N, C-alpha and C positions, 0 to 999 in steps of 0.2 A: 311762885315765884321764879323765874329765872334768873341766871349769869350774866353776864359779857365782859367782856376786855373797858376797859376804861373810857370812854370818852363818847360823846353823844353819837356820830357818827357809828359807833357799836350796838350802842342800845336803839337807836332806828332801825339798826339791819334786822339782827334781834325783833322786834317788833314784829315786820313784816313779812320772819320767817315764821313767824305763830298766830301771826296775824290777830295778835296782842289792840286791843284799846289804850293802852296807861303806859307810859314807865318815865323813869327814873332814875333819876342820880344822885351820888350824896353831898353836894353841892346845895341842893334841895330844888334844883329844875327837875321841871315836872315834861312830859311830851306829852301830849294829849291829844291824839291820833284823830279825833275831829277839831279837834281845834287847826292845829299842823304840825307838823312830824319836825318839832325843829322845837331847844330846851326854852322850858319860860316858865318863870319862878311867880309870875303874875296868871299861871292859867292855876297854878296849885293854891294862890292865894284865894281867887275866883270859888275856888271847890273847894273850900272850907268853909269862907263867904258866903255860899249855896247850903252845903249843912249848917250853916249855924242857921239863916235863915229859915230855912225844912225844918230843921224841929228844934226852933225855938228853945237855942241850950246858947252860954261862952264859950268862948274859943275853951274858957279851963275846963270845961266837961270832955270834950274833945282830948284835948290833953293827957287826962286822968287817962280815958280808955286807948293809951295808943303802946306800946310797948316801948319801954324805954332807949334807946341806942345810944352809945358813945362814938365820938369819936376825937382818935387822941395822932395828931399829927407832929410833924421832928421833923428840921432839920439837920443834916449831915454835914460835918465841913471838914472838905473833901483833902484841903489844900496838907490839914491836918493828919491823913492818913500815911501808911508807910507807904513808901509805891514798889518796893523791891518783894 
């Protein structure tokens, strides 16, 4: 796994630099070089559906086999921050 700065363009640049066929971001967007070099959540959906079809398994089994990650997002009200 390679890490890049946030942003689709940064992921694509790194993919091209290292010859990767697959990239993605935390928002669920998948970049599959074979399809196109743009973030596309439908590509990810198609990949999951293909695996379900090929392996004859429900999505729950795929979910169980993957490591679980959590993203915590929060907002900070900068108007309340002391600017001095």
